[in-house]
All heavy atoms as a GROMACS GRO file, in nm:
protein
  556
    1MET      N    1  -1.919  -9.766  -0.499
    1MET     CA    2  -1.814  -9.776  -0.596
    1MET      C    3  -1.876  -9.796  -0.734
    1MET      O    4  -1.974  -9.868  -0.748
    1MET     CB    5  -1.721  -9.892  -0.562
    1MET     CG    6  -1.614  -9.914  -0.666
    1MET     SD    7  -1.503 -10.047  -0.624
    1MET     CE    8  -1.369  -9.952  -0.561
    2LEU      N    9  -1.817  -9.734  -0.832
    2LEU     CA   10  -1.864  -9.748  -0.968
    2LEU      C   11  -1.796  -9.867  -1.035
    2LEU      O   12  -1.686  -9.905  -0.998
    2LEU     CB   13  -1.834  -9.621  -1.048
    2LEU     CG   14  -1.896  -9.492  -0.992
    2LEU    CD1   15  -1.848  -9.375  -1.073
    2LEU    CD2   16  -2.047  -9.501  -0.992
    3ARG      N   17  -1.864  -9.921  -1.132
    3ARG     CA   18  -1.802 -10.030  -1.209
    3ARG      C   19  -1.681  -9.975  -1.284
    3ARG      O   20  -1.680  -9.859  -1.327
    3ARG     CB   21  -1.903 -10.086  -1.307
    3ARG     CG   22  -2.014 -10.159  -1.243
    3ARG     CD   23  -2.111 -10.220  -1.340
    3ARG     NE   24  -2.076 -10.200  -1.481
    3ARG     CZ   25  -2.162 -10.204  -1.580
    3ARG    NH1   26  -2.290 -10.225  -1.554
    3ARG    NH2   27  -2.125 -10.187  -1.704
    4PRO      N   28  -1.579 -10.055  -1.307
    4PRO     CA   29  -1.459 -10.009  -1.376
    4PRO      C   30  -1.486  -9.957  -1.518
    4PRO      O   31  -1.414  -9.872  -1.567
    4PRO     CB   32  -1.368 -10.132  -1.380
    4PRO     CG   33  -1.418 -10.220  -1.272
    4PRO     CD   34  -1.565 -10.192  -1.257
    5ASP      N   35  -1.589 -10.008  -1.583
    5ASP     CA   36  -1.618  -9.964  -1.719
    5ASP      C   37  -1.713  -9.845  -1.726
    5ASP      O   38  -1.756  -9.805  -1.832
    5ASP     CB   39  -1.672 -10.080  -1.802
    5ASP     CG   40  -1.803 -10.134  -1.748
    5ASP    OD1   41  -1.828 -10.119  -1.626
    5ASP    OD2   42  -1.879 -10.194  -1.826
    6THR      N   43  -1.745  -9.786  -1.611
    6THR     CA   44  -1.832  -9.670  -1.607
    6THR      C   45  -1.755  -9.547  -1.653
    6THR      O   46  -1.642  -9.526  -1.614
    6THR     CB   47  -1.886  -9.646  -1.464
    6THR    OG1   48  -1.956  -9.761  -1.422
    6THR    CG2   49  -1.977  -9.526  -1.458
    7THR      N   50  -1.819  -9.468  -1.736
    7THR     CA   51  -1.756  -9.343  -1.781
    7THR      C   52  -1.831  -9.226  -1.723
    7THR      O   53  -1.947  -9.237  -1.682
    7THR     CB   54  -1.757  -9.333  -1.934
    7THR    OG1   55  -1.892  -9.336  -1.980
    7THR    CG2   56  -1.678  -9.447  -1.997
    8ALA      N   57  -1.764  -9.113  -1.719
    8ALA     CA   58  -1.826  -8.992  -1.664
    8ALA      C   59  -1.765  -8.870  -1.732
    8ALA      O   60  -1.652  -8.875  -1.779
    8ALA     CB   61  -1.805  -8.984  -1.514
    9ARG      N   62  -1.843  -8.765  -1.736
    9ARG     CA   63  -1.793  -8.636  -1.782
    9ARG      C   64  -1.786  -8.546  -1.659
    9ARG      O   65  -1.868  -8.555  -1.569
    9ARG     CB   66  -1.890  -8.572  -1.882
    9ARG     CG   67  -1.895  -8.639  -2.015
    9ARG     CD   68  -1.989  -8.560  -2.107
    9ARG     NE   69  -2.000  -8.623  -2.234
    9ARG     CZ   70  -2.090  -8.716  -2.265
    9ARG    NH1   71  -2.177  -8.754  -2.177
    9ARG    NH2   72  -2.092  -8.769  -2.385
   10SER      N   73  -1.688  -8.458  -1.658
   10SER     CA   74  -1.681  -8.362  -1.549
   10SER      C   75  -1.657  -8.223  -1.608
   10SER      O   76  -1.589  -8.208  -1.709
   10SER     CB   77  -1.571  -8.398  -1.449
   10SER     OG   78  -1.445  -8.394  -1.512
   11PHE      N   79  -1.716  -8.126  -1.543
   11PHE     CA   80  -1.706  -7.988  -1.586
   11PHE      C   81  -1.674  -7.900  -1.466
   11PHE      O   82  -1.722  -7.924  -1.356
   11PHE     CB   83  -1.840  -7.938  -1.645
   11PHE     CG   84  -1.885  -8.013  -1.767
   11PHE    CD1   85  -1.962  -8.127  -1.756
   11PHE    CD2   86  -1.849  -7.968  -1.893
   11PHE    CE1   87  -2.004  -8.196  -1.868
   11PHE    CE2   88  -1.892  -8.036  -2.007
   11PHE     CZ   89  -1.969  -8.151  -1.994
   12VAL      N   90  -1.592  -7.800  -1.488
   12VAL     CA   91  -1.570  -7.694  -1.390
   12VAL      C   92  -1.632  -7.570  -1.452
   12VAL      O   93  -1.594  -7.527  -1.560
   12VAL     CB   94  -1.420  -7.671  -1.363
   12VAL    CG1   95  -1.401  -7.554  -1.268
   12VAL    CG2   96  -1.357  -7.796  -1.306
   13VAL      N   97  -1.732  -7.513  -1.385
   13VAL     CA   98  -1.802  -7.398  -1.440
   13VAL      C   99  -1.773  -7.274  -1.357
   13VAL      O  100  -1.775  -7.278  -1.234
   13VAL     CB  101  -1.954  -7.423  -1.452
   13VAL    CG1  102  -1.983  -7.540  -1.542
   13VAL    CG2  103  -2.018  -7.447  -1.318
   14LYS      N  104  -1.741  -7.167  -1.427
   14LYS     CA  105  -1.714  -7.039  -1.362
   14LYS      C  106  -1.807  -6.929  -1.412
   14LYS      O  107  -1.816  -6.824  -1.350
   14LYS     CB  108  -1.569  -6.997  -1.386
   14LYS     CG  109  -1.469  -7.092  -1.324
   14LYS     CD  110  -1.327  -7.050  -1.350
   14LYS     CE  111  -1.229  -7.149  -1.288
   14LYS     NZ  112  -1.090  -7.112  -1.311
   15THR      N  113  -1.874  -6.953  -1.524
   15THR     CA  114  -1.963  -6.853  -1.582
   15THR      C  115  -2.095  -6.920  -1.619
   15THR      O  116  -2.105  -7.044  -1.624
   15THR     CB  117  -1.903  -6.791  -1.710
   15THR    OG1  118  -1.894  -6.894  -1.810
   15THR    CG2  119  -1.765  -6.731  -1.684
   16THR      N  120  -2.195  -6.838  -1.648
   16THR     CA  121  -2.323  -6.896  -1.691
   16THR      C  122  -2.308  -6.967  -1.825
   16THR      O  123  -2.376  -7.066  -1.850
   16THR     CB  124  -2.432  -6.788  -1.699
   16THR    OG1  125  -2.386  -6.681  -1.783
   16THR    CG2  126  -2.466  -6.733  -1.562
   17ALA      N  127  -2.218  -6.919  -1.909
   17ALA     CA  128  -2.193  -6.988  -2.036
   17ALA      C  129  -2.133  -7.126  -2.013
   17ALA      O  130  -2.171  -7.224  -2.079
   17ALA     CB  131  -2.102  -6.903  -2.125
   18ASP      N  132  -2.040  -7.136  -1.918
   18ASP     CA  133  -1.983  -7.266  -1.882
   18ASP      C  134  -2.092  -7.361  -1.832
   18ASP      O  135  -2.094  -7.479  -1.866
   18ASP     CB  136  -1.877  -7.253  -1.773
   18ASP     CG  137  -1.752  -7.179  -1.815
   18ASP    OD1  138  -1.729  -7.164  -1.936
   18ASP    OD2  139  -1.677  -7.137  -1.725
   19LEU      N  140  -2.182  -7.308  -1.750
   19LEU     CA  141  -2.290  -7.390  -1.696
   19LEU      C  142  -2.383  -7.436  -1.807
   19LEU      O  143  -2.424  -7.552  -1.810
   19LEU     CB  144  -2.367  -7.314  -1.588
   19LEU     CG  145  -2.482  -7.391  -1.523
   19LEU    CD1  146  -2.432  -7.518  -1.456
   19LEU    CD2  147  -2.555  -7.302  -1.424
   20ALA      N  148  -2.417  -7.346  -1.898
   20ALA     CA  149  -2.504  -7.383  -2.009
   20ALA      C  150  -2.440  -7.494  -2.092
   20ALA      O  151  -2.509  -7.589  -2.134
   20ALA     CB  152  -2.533  -7.261  -2.096
   21GLU      N  153  -2.310  -7.484  -2.114
   21GLU     CA  154  -2.239  -7.588  -2.188
   21GLU      C  155  -2.246  -7.722  -2.114
   21GLU      O  156  -2.272  -7.827  -2.174
   21GLU     CB  157  -2.094  -7.548  -2.210
   21GLU     CG  158  -2.013  -7.652  -2.284
   21GLU     CD  159  -1.866  -7.616  -2.294
   21GLU    OE1  160  -1.830  -7.498  -2.273
   21GLU    OE2  161  -1.786  -7.707  -2.321
   22ALA      N  162  -2.222  -7.719  -1.985
   22ALA     CA  163  -2.226  -7.843  -1.906
   22ALA      C  164  -2.365  -7.905  -1.906
   22ALA      O  165  -2.379  -8.026  -1.919
   22ALA     CB  166  -2.180  -7.814  -1.763
   23LEU      N  167  -2.466  -7.821  -1.893
   23LEU     CA  168  -2.603  -7.873  -1.888
   23LEU      C  169  -2.652  -7.922  -2.024
   23LEU      O  170  -2.746  -8.000  -2.032
   23LEU     CB  171  -2.697  -7.767  -1.832
   23LEU     CG  172  -2.674  -7.729  -1.686
   23LEU    CD1  173  -2.768  -7.616  -1.644
   23LEU    CD2  174  -2.690  -7.850  -1.596
   24SER      N  175  -2.588  -7.876  -2.131
   24SER     CA  176  -2.629  -7.921  -2.265
   24SER      C  177  -2.555  -8.047  -2.309
   24SER      O  178  -2.581  -8.099  -2.417
   24SER     CB  179  -2.608  -7.809  -2.366
   24SER     OG  180  -2.470  -7.785  -2.384
   25ALA      N  181  -2.465  -8.096  -2.228
   25ALA     CA  182  -2.391  -8.218  -2.263
   25ALA      C  183  -2.488  -8.336  -2.266
   25ALA      O  184  -2.584  -8.340  -2.190
   25ALA     CB  185  -2.281  -8.244  -2.160
   26PRO      N  186  -2.463  -8.432  -2.353
   26PRO     CA  187  -2.549  -8.551  -2.355
   26PRO      C  188  -2.548  -8.618  -2.217
   26PRO      O  189  -2.445  -8.626  -2.152
   26PRO     CB  190  -2.483  -8.642  -2.458
   26PRO     CG  191  -2.395  -8.553  -2.540
   26PRO     CD  192  -2.356  -8.439  -2.451
   27ASN      N  193  -2.664  -8.663  -2.175
   27ASN     CA  194  -2.672  -8.724  -2.042
   27ASN      C  195  -2.675  -8.877  -2.052
   27ASN      O  196  -2.752  -8.943  -1.985
   27ASN     CB  197  -2.791  -8.670  -1.963
   27ASN     CG  198  -2.922  -8.700  -2.031
   27ASN    OD1  199  -2.925  -8.756  -2.140
   27ASN    ND2  200  -3.032  -8.663  -1.969
   28ASP      N  201  -2.587  -8.930  -2.135
   28ASP     CA  202  -2.578  -9.073  -2.154
   28ASP      C  203  -2.479  -9.139  -2.058
   28ASP      O  204  -2.452  -9.258  -2.066
   28ASP     CB  205  -2.540  -9.107  -2.298
   28ASP     CG  206  -2.411  -9.039  -2.341
   28ASP    OD1  207  -2.362  -8.952  -2.268
   28ASP    OD2  208  -2.361  -9.073  -2.449
   29THR      N  209  -2.423  -9.060  -1.969
   29THR     CA  210  -2.327  -9.110  -1.872
   29THR      C  211  -2.335  -9.022  -1.748
   29THR      O  212  -2.411  -8.925  -1.744
   29THR     CB  213  -2.184  -9.108  -1.932
   29THR    OG1  214  -2.095  -9.168  -1.839
   29THR    CG2  215  -2.138  -8.968  -1.963
   30LEU      N  216  -2.258  -9.050  -1.647
   30LEU     CA  217  -2.253  -8.965  -1.528
   30LEU      C  218  -2.197  -8.829  -1.565
   30LEU      O  219  -2.105  -8.819  -1.648
   30LEU     CB  220  -2.163  -9.026  -1.422
   30LEU     CG  221  -2.213  -9.152  -1.353
   30LEU    CD1  222  -2.101  -9.210  -1.267
   30LEU    CD2  223  -2.332  -9.121  -1.267
   31ILE      N  224  -2.250  -8.726  -1.504
   31ILE     CA  225  -2.198  -8.591  -1.525
   31ILE      C  226  -2.175  -8.528  -1.388
   31ILE      O  227  -2.265  -8.527  -1.304
   31ILE     CB  228  -2.296  -8.504  -1.606
   31ILE    CG1  229  -2.313  -8.561  -1.747
   31ILE    CG2  230  -2.247  -8.361  -1.613
   31ILE    CD1  231  -2.413  -8.486  -1.832
   32PHE      N  232  -2.054  -8.478  -1.366
   32PHE     CA  233  -2.019  -8.407  -1.244
   32PHE      C  234  -1.993  -8.263  -1.280
   32PHE      O  235  -1.920  -8.234  -1.374
   32PHE     CB  236  -1.895  -8.468  -1.178
   32PHE     CG  237  -1.915  -8.608  -1.131
   32PHE    CD1  238  -1.877  -8.715  -1.211
   32PHE    CD2  239  -1.972  -8.633  -1.008
   32PHE    CE1  240  -1.896  -8.846  -1.168
   32PHE    CE2  241  -1.992  -8.763  -0.964
   32PHE     CZ  242  -1.954  -8.870  -1.044
   33ILE      N  243  -2.053  -8.172  -1.205
   33ILE     CA  244  -2.034  -8.028  -1.230
   33ILE      C  245  -1.982  -7.965  -1.102
   33ILE      O  246  -2.045  -7.973  -0.997
   33ILE     CB  247  -2.166  -7.961  -1.273
   33ILE    CG1  248  -2.217  -8.024  -1.404
   33ILE    CG2  249  -2.147  -7.811  -1.289
   33ILE    CD1  250  -2.352  -7.974  -1.448
   34GLU      N  251  -1.866  -7.902  -1.114
   34GLU     CA  252  -1.810  -7.825  -1.003
   34GLU      C  253  -1.832  -7.678  -1.034
   34GLU      O  254  -1.784  -7.628  -1.134
   34GLU     CB  255  -1.661  -7.852  -0.988
   34GLU     CG  256  -1.596  -7.769  -0.879
   34GLU     CD  257  -1.446  -7.790  -0.870
   34GLU    OE1  258  -1.392  -7.877  -0.940
   34GLU    OE2  259  -1.384  -7.717  -0.791
   35ALA      N  260  -1.907  -7.610  -0.950
   35ALA     CA  261  -1.936  -7.469  -0.969
   35ALA      C  262  -1.839  -7.386  -0.885
   35ALA      O  263  -1.831  -7.404  -0.764
   35ALA     CB  264  -2.079  -7.437  -0.929
   36VAL      N  265  -1.763  -7.299  -0.949
   36VAL     CA  266  -1.670  -7.211  -0.881
   36VAL      C  267  -1.738  -7.076  -0.868
   36VAL      O  268  -1.770  -7.012  -0.968
   36VAL     CB  269  -1.537  -7.198  -0.959
   36VAL    CG1  270  -1.443  -7.104  -0.887
   36VAL    CG2  271  -1.474  -7.334  -0.978
   37MET      N  272  -1.764  -7.036  -0.743
   37MET     CA  273  -1.839  -6.913  -0.718
   37MET      C  274  -1.764  -6.827  -0.619
   37MET      O  275  -1.674  -6.874  -0.549
   37MET     CB  276  -1.977  -6.947  -0.659
   37MET     CG  277  -2.059  -7.036  -0.746
   37MET     SD  278  -2.210  -7.105  -0.670
   37MET     CE  279  -2.256  -6.995  -0.543
   38ASP      N  280  -1.803  -6.702  -0.612
   38ASP     CA  281  -1.754  -6.614  -0.507
   38ASP      C  282  -1.792  -6.677  -0.374
   38ASP      O  283  -1.903  -6.728  -0.358
   38ASP     CB  284  -1.820  -6.476  -0.522
   38ASP     CG  285  -1.771  -6.378  -0.418
   38ASP    OD1  286  -1.815  -6.390  -0.301
   38ASP    OD2  287  -1.690  -6.292  -0.452
   39PRO      N  288  -1.703  -6.677  -0.275
   39PRO     CA  289  -1.733  -6.745  -0.149
   39PRO      C  290  -1.858  -6.694  -0.079
   39PRO      O  291  -1.920  -6.766  -0.001
   39PRO     CB  292  -1.611  -6.720  -0.062
   39PRO     CG  293  -1.507  -6.660  -0.147
   39PRO     CD  294  -1.571  -6.618  -0.276
   40TYR      N  295  -1.896  -6.572  -0.104
   40TYR     CA  296  -2.013  -6.515  -0.036
   40TYR      C  297  -2.134  -6.506  -0.128
   40TYR      O  298  -2.232  -6.442  -0.095
   40TYR     CB  299  -1.978  -6.379   0.023
   40TYR     CG  300  -1.863  -6.390   0.119
   40TYR    CD1  301  -1.739  -6.340   0.088
   40TYR    CD2  302  -1.878  -6.456   0.240
   40TYR    CE1  303  -1.631  -6.352   0.175
   40TYR    CE2  304  -1.772  -6.470   0.328
   40TYR     CZ  305  -1.650  -6.417   0.294
   40TYR     OH  306  -1.544  -6.431   0.381
   41ASP      N  307  -2.129  -6.571  -0.244
   41ASP     CA  308  -2.240  -6.569  -0.338
   41ASP      C  309  -2.328  -6.691  -0.316
   41ASP      O  310  -2.325  -6.788  -0.390
   41ASP     CB  311  -2.186  -6.568  -0.481
   41ASP     CG  312  -2.295  -6.547  -0.584
   41ASP    OD1  313  -2.405  -6.503  -0.545
   41ASP    OD2  314  -2.272  -6.576  -0.702
   42ALA      N  315  -2.402  -6.686  -0.207
   42ALA     CA  316  -2.493  -6.796  -0.173
   42ALA      C  317  -2.613  -6.737  -0.100
   42ALA      O  318  -2.602  -6.632  -0.034
   42ALA     CB  319  -2.422  -6.897  -0.083
   43PRO      N  320  -2.728  -6.801  -0.111
   43PRO     CA  321  -2.844  -6.754  -0.037
   43PRO      C  322  -2.818  -6.755   0.114
   43PRO      O  323  -2.745  -6.840   0.164
   43PRO     CB  324  -2.954  -6.855  -0.072
   43PRO     CG  325  -2.908  -6.918  -0.199
   43PRO     CD  326  -2.758  -6.916  -0.194
   44THR      N  327  -2.875  -6.660   0.183
   44THR     CA  328  -2.854  -6.647   0.328
   44THR      C  329  -2.885  -6.777   0.401
   44THR      O  330  -2.811  -6.817   0.491
   44THR     CB  331  -2.940  -6.532   0.383
   44THR    OG1  332  -2.905  -6.413   0.314
   44THR    CG2  333  -2.917  -6.513   0.532
   45ALA      N  334  -2.993  -6.843   0.360
   45ALA     CA  335  -3.031  -6.967   0.429
   45ALA      C  336  -2.922  -7.073   0.417
   45ALA      O  337  -2.894  -7.147   0.511
   45ALA     CB  338  -3.162  -7.021   0.373
   46VAL      N  339  -2.858  -7.080   0.304
   46VAL     CA  340  -2.750  -7.178   0.284
   46VAL      C  341  -2.630  -7.140   0.370
   46VAL      O  342  -2.568  -7.225   0.435
   46VAL     CB  343  -2.709  -7.187   0.136
   46VAL    CG1  344  -2.584  -7.269   0.118
   46VAL    CG2  345  -2.824  -7.243   0.054
   47MET      N  346  -2.596  -7.012   0.371
   47MET     CA  347  -2.479  -6.968   0.448
   47MET      C  348  -2.499  -6.986   0.597
   47MET      O  349  -2.406  -7.022   0.668
   47MET     CB  350  -2.446  -6.823   0.413
   47MET     CG  351  -2.396  -6.809   0.270
   47MET     SD  352  -2.378  -6.642   0.211
   47MET     CE  353  -2.266  -6.572   0.326
   48THR      N  354  -2.620  -6.963   0.646
   48THR     CA  355  -2.641  -6.974   0.790
   48THR      C  356  -2.662  -7.118   0.835
   48THR      O  357  -2.642  -7.149   0.951
   48THR     CB  358  -2.762  -6.889   0.835
   48THR    OG1  359  -2.878  -6.931   0.763
   48THR    CG2  360  -2.735  -6.742   0.814
   49SER      N  361  -2.700  -7.206   0.744
   49SER     CA  362  -2.723  -7.345   0.783
   49SER      C  363  -2.602  -7.434   0.757
   49SER      O  364  -2.601  -7.549   0.801
   49SER     CB  365  -2.844  -7.402   0.709
   49SER     OG  366  -2.815  -7.414   0.571
   50SER      N  367  -2.501  -7.382   0.691
   50SER     CA  368  -2.389  -7.468   0.653
   50SER      C  369  -2.314  -7.523   0.774
   50SER      O  370  -2.272  -7.638   0.774
   50SER     CB  371  -2.293  -7.395   0.560
   50SER     OG  372  -2.238  -7.283   0.624
   51ASN      N  373  -2.297  -7.443   0.875
   51ASN     CA  374  -2.228  -7.493   0.994
   51ASN      C  375  -2.310  -7.599   1.066
   51ASN      O  376  -2.254  -7.695   1.118
   51ASN     CB  377  -2.194  -7.380   1.090
   51ASN     CG  378  -2.079  -7.295   1.040
   51ASN    OD1  379  -1.995  -7.342   0.964
   51ASN    ND2  380  -2.075  -7.170   1.081
   52THR      N  381  -2.441  -7.584   1.066
   52THR     CA  382  -2.527  -7.685   1.128
   52THR      C  383  -2.513  -7.817   1.054
   52THR      O  384  -2.498  -7.923   1.114
   52THR     CB  385  -2.674  -7.639   1.127
   52THR    OG1  386  -2.683  -7.515   1.195
   52THR    CG2  387  -2.764  -7.741   1.194
   53GLY      N  388  -2.516  -7.810   0.922
   53GLY     CA  389  -2.498  -7.931   0.842
   53GLY      C  390  -2.361  -7.992   0.864
   53GLY      O  391  -2.346  -8.114   0.872
   54ALA      N  392  -2.259  -7.908   0.873
   54ALA     CA  393  -2.123  -7.958   0.896
   54ALA      C  394  -2.113  -8.022   1.034
   54ALA      O  395  -2.045  -8.123   1.050
   54ALA     CB  396  -2.022  -7.845   0.882
   55ASP      N  397  -2.180  -7.966   1.134
   55ASP     CA  398  -2.180  -8.027   1.267
   55ASP      C  399  -2.241  -8.167   1.261
   55ASP      O  400  -2.192  -8.260   1.323
   55ASP     CB  401  -2.256  -7.942   1.368
   55ASP     CG  402  -2.174  -7.826   1.420
   55ASP    OD1  403  -2.050  -7.837   1.422
   55ASP    OD2  404  -2.234  -7.724   1.460
   56ILE      N  405  -2.350  -8.180   1.185
   56ILE     CA  406  -2.414  -8.311   1.172
   56ILE      C  407  -2.322  -8.408   1.098
   56ILE      O  408  -2.306  -8.523   1.138
   56ILE     CB  409  -2.548  -8.297   1.098
   56ILE    CG1  410  -2.648  -8.220   1.184
   56ILE    CG2  411  -2.605  -8.432   1.057
   56ILE    CD1  412  -2.773  -8.176   1.112
   57ASP      N  413  -2.260  -8.360   0.990
   57ASP     CA  414  -2.176  -8.447   0.908
   57ASP      C  415  -2.042  -8.479   0.971
   57ASP      O  416  -1.993  -8.591   0.962
   57ASP     CB  417  -2.152  -8.385   0.771
   57ASP     CG  418  -2.275  -8.383   0.684
   57ASP    OD1  419  -2.370  -8.458   0.714
   57ASP    OD2  420  -2.276  -8.308   0.586
   58TYR      N  421  -1.977  -8.379   1.030
   58TYR     CA  422  -1.838  -8.394   1.074
   58TYR      C  423  -1.816  -8.386   1.224
   58TYR      O  424  -1.712  -8.425   1.273
   58TYR     CB  425  -1.750  -8.287   1.009
   58TYR     CG  426  -1.756  -8.286   0.860
   58TYR    CD1  427  -1.821  -8.184   0.792
   58TYR    CD2  428  -1.696  -8.387   0.786
   58TYR    CE1  429  -1.826  -8.182   0.654
   58TYR    CE2  430  -1.701  -8.386   0.647
   58TYR     CZ  431  -1.766  -8.283   0.582
   58TYR     OH  432  -1.772  -8.282   0.447
   59GLY      N  433  -1.908  -8.329   1.297
   59GLY     CA  434  -1.892  -8.314   1.441
   59GLY      C  435  -1.795  -8.202   1.477
   59GLY      O  436  -1.759  -8.120   1.394
   60PRO      N  437  -1.751  -8.197   1.601
   60PRO     CA  438  -1.669  -8.086   1.649
   60PRO      C  439  -1.530  -8.079   1.587
   60PRO      O  440  -1.461  -7.978   1.601
   60PRO     CB  441  -1.660  -8.109   1.799
   60PRO     CG  442  -1.690  -8.253   1.819
   60PRO     CD  443  -1.782  -8.292   1.707
   61ARG      N  444  -1.486  -8.182   1.515
   61ARG     CA  445  -1.354  -8.179   1.453
   61ARG      C  446  -1.363  -8.143   1.305
   61ARG      O  447  -1.265  -8.151   1.232
   61ARG     CB  448  -1.286  -8.315   1.468
   61ARG     CG  449  -1.260  -8.348   1.615
   61ARG     CD  450  -1.196  -8.482   1.633
   61ARG     NE  451  -1.066  -8.483   1.568
   61ARG     CZ  452  -0.997  -8.593   1.542
   61ARG    NH1  453  -1.044  -8.710   1.576
   61ARG    NH2  454  -0.881  -8.587   1.484
   62GLY      N  455  -1.481  -8.103   1.259
   62GLY     CA  456  -1.502  -8.075   1.117
   62GLY      C  457  -1.444  -7.943   1.071
   62GLY      O  458  -1.386  -7.866   1.149
   63PRO      N  459  -1.456  -7.915   0.939
   63PRO     CA  460  -1.394  -7.797   0.880
   63PRO      C  461  -1.450  -7.666   0.934
   63PRO      O  462  -1.382  -7.564   0.929
   63PRO     CB  463  -1.424  -7.812   0.731
   63PRO     CG  464  -1.544  -7.901   0.726
   63PRO     CD  465  -1.531  -7.993   0.843
   64GLN      N  466  -1.570  -7.668   0.987
   64GLN     CA  467  -1.629  -7.545   1.038
   64GLN      C  468  -1.560  -7.497   1.166
   64GLN      O  469  -1.583  -7.387   1.210
   64GLN     CB  470  -1.780  -7.565   1.062
   64GLN     CG  471  -1.815  -7.653   1.180
   64GLN     CD  472  -1.806  -7.801   1.152
   64GLN    OE1  473  -1.749  -7.845   1.055
   64GLN    NE2  474  -1.865  -7.880   1.240
   65HIS      N  475  -1.473  -7.579   1.223
   65HIS     CA  476  -1.402  -7.542   1.346
   65HIS      C  477  -1.253  -7.516   1.321
   65HIS      O  478  -1.176  -7.510   1.414
   65HIS     CB  479  -1.418  -7.652   1.452
   65HIS     CG  480  -1.561  -7.672   1.493
   65HIS    ND1  481  -1.631  -7.584   1.571
   65HIS    CD2  482  -1.650  -7.771   1.462
   65HIS    CE1  483  -1.754  -7.626   1.589
   65HIS    NE2  484  -1.769  -7.740   1.523
   66ARG      N  485  -1.215  -7.502   1.194
   66ARG     CA  486  -1.074  -7.478   1.160
   66ARG      C  487  -1.056  -7.340   1.100
   66ARG      O  488  -1.145  -7.288   1.034
   66ARG     CB  489  -1.026  -7.582   1.058
   66ARG     CG  490  -1.003  -7.716   1.120
   66ARG     CD  491  -0.936  -7.807   1.021
   66ARG     NE  492  -1.022  -7.924   1.010
   66ARG     CZ  493  -1.054  -7.984   0.898
   66ARG    NH1  494  -1.011  -7.941   0.784
   66ARG    NH2  495  -1.132  -8.090   0.900
   67ASP      N  496  -0.937  -7.283   1.120
   67ASP     CA  497  -0.905  -7.158   1.055
   67ASP      C  498  -0.902  -7.180   0.904
   67ASP      O  499  -0.869  -7.287   0.857
   67ASP     CB  500  -0.769  -7.106   1.102
   67ASP     CG  501  -0.772  -7.061   1.247
   67ASP    OD1  502  -0.882  -7.028   1.296
   67ASP    OD2  503  -0.665  -7.061   1.310
   68ASN      N  504  -0.934  -7.077   0.831
   68ASN     CA  505  -0.936  -7.081   0.684
   68ASN      C  506  -1.032  -7.183   0.627
   68ASN      O  507  -1.012  -7.231   0.516
   68ASN     CB  508  -0.794  -7.106   0.628
   68ASN     CG  509  -0.696  -6.999   0.671
   68ASN    OD1  510  -0.732  -6.882   0.673
   68ASN    ND2  511  -0.577  -7.039   0.708
   69ALA      N  512  -1.136  -7.220   0.702
   69ALA     CA  513  -1.235  -7.313   0.651
   69ALA      C  514  -1.322  -7.241   0.549
   69ALA      O  515  -1.333  -7.119   0.550
   69ALA     CB  516  -1.321  -7.366   0.765
   70GLN      N  517  -1.384  -7.317   0.463
   70GLN     CA  518  -1.471  -7.258   0.362
   70GLN      C  519  -1.601  -7.211   0.423
   70GLN      O  520  -1.667  -7.123   0.369
   70GLN     CB  521  -1.501  -7.359   0.253
   70GLN     CG  522  -1.381  -7.391   0.168
   70GLN     CD  523  -1.415  -7.485   0.056
   70GLN    OE1  524  -1.522  -7.543   0.051
   70GLN    NE2  525  -1.321  -7.501  -0.036
   71LEU      N  526  -1.641  -7.267   0.534
   71LEU     CA  527  -1.767  -7.230   0.596
   71LEU      C  528  -1.751  -7.101   0.676
   71LEU      O  529  -1.648  -7.076   0.735
   71LEU     CB  530  -1.816  -7.341   0.689
   71LEU     CG  531  -1.831  -7.478   0.623
   71LEU    CD1  532  -1.866  -7.581   0.730
   71LEU    CD2  533  -1.937  -7.474   0.518
   72ARG      N  534  -1.855  -7.022   0.678
   72ARG     CA  535  -1.853  -6.899   0.757
   72ARG      C  536  -1.883  -6.931   0.903
   72ARG      O  537  -1.959  -7.024   0.933
   72ARG     CB  538  -1.963  -6.805   0.710
   72ARG     CG  539  -1.927  -6.721   0.596
   72ARG     CD  540  -2.040  -6.624   0.577
   72ARG     NE  541  -2.005  -6.527   0.478
   72ARG     CZ  542  -2.070  -6.415   0.462
   72ARG    NH1  543  -2.172  -6.385   0.538
   72ARG    NH2  544  -2.034  -6.332   0.369
   73PRO      N  545  -1.828  -6.853   0.993
   73PRO     CA  546  -1.866  -6.873   1.135
   73PRO      C  547  -2.014  -6.847   1.155
   73PRO      O  548  -2.072  -6.763   1.088
   73PRO     CB  549  -1.784  -6.767   1.209
   73PRO     CG  550  -1.675  -6.727   1.114
   73PRO     CD  551  -1.728  -6.750   0.976
   74ALA      N  552  -2.076  -6.924   1.242
   74ALA     CA  553  -2.220  -6.909   1.268
   74ALA      C  554  -2.247  -6.780   1.342
   74ALA      O  555  -2.164  -6.722   1.404
   74ALA     CB  556  -2.270  -7.026   1.348
   0.00000   0.00000   0.00000
């Protein structure tokens, strides 16, 4: 949990220009960056290992076992 007086900046980035802007922000506080990408725009290793990671994190009831999940089937 963060202290109540902690401040943070958050950015939603959809383009490289958005990312450059987020990365150039002063880093005097917490910065959260949400990257919005094409669902299939990821390195193969990340796409093939995501279900394994989800199994470790969530088990058999996790998002990788639901319809319309963000993870690809293994």
